[in-house]
C-alpha positions, 0 to 999 in steps of 0.5 A: 515527533511521531505521527502517533504523537501528533494524532494524540495531540490532535485528539486532546485538542478535539476533546477539549473543544465544547460539545457544540464545536465537536458536532460541527464537523461537516462531511467534506464529501457528499453522500451521493459520492460515497458507497455508504452515507457518512462513511469512507469505505476502503479496501485493503489486503492486510498481509503486508506488515508493517504497512498493513496487517492484522495484529494478535487481537484481530485489529487492522494496523499499519501505516496505511491504516493510520493514513486512511483513518486520518484521511477519514477523520479530516473528511468528517467521515467514519472509516470502514475497511473491506479486507480483500485480495488485491486482484479484486480491488480495481474491479470492486472499485469500478463496481462501487463496492468501496470508495478508495483503494488503500493498499499501496497500489502502484501507479501506472499509466494504464491504471491512471486511465481507469481511475483517479489516483494520488501518488503519496510515496515511492516504493520498490520491491525486494527478493526474499530468500530463506535464512542464510541465503543458501542459494547465494542470490546476489543479483537478478540473474540468479533467479534464472530457472528458479521457482519464485512466489509473488502475489497475483495481479499486482505490480510485483507480478508485472515487474517479475514477469518483466525481469523474466523477459529480460533474463530470457532475452539474455539467453538465461532460463525463465523464472518459474513464476508461482502466483498466490492470492496474497503475500502471506501465502507466498511467504508461507510457500517460501517457508515450506520450500515450495519456492526458492524466493518471494517478491514483496515491497521493500518494507514488508521484506525488511519486516520479515527479515527483521523478525528473523524469518527470511533474508532480503537478497535484493531490494530497491528494485523498480522504484515506482510511485505508490498511490491511493485510488478512487472512483469519484472525482470529488472524493479524490479532490477532497483527499488531495486537500487533506493530504496537502493539509497534512503536508503543511502541518507535518503529520504526513512527513512524520508518518513517512519517517516513522516507517522509513519511507521517502515522503513526497516533497511537493504538493499532492495532485490527482493523476487520473482520467481527464486530470 
């Protein structure tokens, strides 16, 4: 059973309830903990199909949008999204522009010292190349001396720079790292021949490969937990409760499996300052 089936079933149950019961949903988070009363404001960069993207009708779609909508629903809040480049997300969270970063932010110890984070999937990165892999890139060392595109300020850029240090430590030429505002622009540069490879998370690189746009030369690099991030401790505790409920009723596992992701087996918890 897919997550859509589960959510549709849940929706049918909701509409079958008496009107009084439908209006009894009480927000699980106080307005004082939210940017906007009764609303869960989330930031996302919709440039990572199939995880988060904009469809042909201009609507936000993808696994993380489905997850964010379901979290908001179970908290009795209205979901609202701010489309923003990743590099602005953590500063925006700290400035109180949104309640939750919902973009598949990679968990790191440094970030966990800054804000509550909830790990909910494991993710890795891929190296995309032009169709047919004309440069025959089959291992990380093959990126030595080549221009490689990546989104600015994210985990992917950090890991690419770590890889660059590893290669130069072996006496190889450095990677010519080219940063872009988002992954879509990075892939456009690869298509235009401005770069020879591009770095993205595995599902996004797999989606582009499935479409026939690019090939995946490498994947499964640097597997790392992916998280939701929040500024408010009470909000993070409420989101953990929702995720644990989704774990119990099977909807979380169904969502992960629908997108070919490895689900979290244990209970969810908050990883962050003072946690």
